[in-house]
N, C-alpha and C positions, 0 to 999 in steps of 0.2 A: 442873308444872301446878298443884299444890296451892297454890303461892304466889298464884295468881290469886284464891283465896278470901279473901285479905287485903283486897281491895278490891271484891269482888263476892259476891253471894249464891249459894248452891248452885243454886237454880232458874235464875238468869241464866247461870251457868257451864254447866249442863246444856243449856240452850237453845243456847249458843254451840257446844258440842261437837256437838250434833245438827246444827246448821247446817253446821259444818265437815265432818262425815261426809257430808252430802248433796252437797257440792261437791267432795269428795275432797281436802280440804286438812286433814289431820289433825295437822300439826305444832303444837307448843305456841305458836309465834309466830303462826300463822294463827288459832288459837283465841283468843289474846289480842286480835288485831286485830278479830275478829268480836265478841268480848265488849265491847270498848271502843266499837266502832261502834254496837252496840245501846244502849249507855248514853248516847250523845251526845244532847243536847237541841237541837232546832232553835233558831236565833237569831231572835228577834223583829225585825220591821222597825221602823225608827226613824220615829216619827210627828212630823210638823211641827205637830200640834195644840198650841196654846199657845206656839208659837214663830214667830209671823208674821214676825219680822224675818229669819228664815232662809230664807223662801220666795224672797227676791230674790237669794239667793246662787246663782251658777252656777259649776259646776266643769267646766273643760275636760277632754275625754277624754285619757287618757294617751298619750304618744308611744311607740308600739310598734316604732319603727324598730330599736332595739337587739335586741329579741326576734326580729323578722323576720330580722335578720342571723344570729342564732344558729340559727334553724330552716332557713335557706336558702330561705325563702318570699319572693316578691317582693310589693310593695305592691299 
């Protein structure tokens, strides 16, 4: 678990350990997942401001037929 300090601060690791104890997931892998989840930054939305030529572009929704076949769900 000390290896997690190579990429995280002690307060961040302490917070991850406390969160793991709260949910009963005290393994080092669980703590690492919590630590890295807390460190993730949300992705900003792409703005079309300044790109008026892209406003006319329409993208068709993906074909999920193959996925439905894998899950056994019907259309």
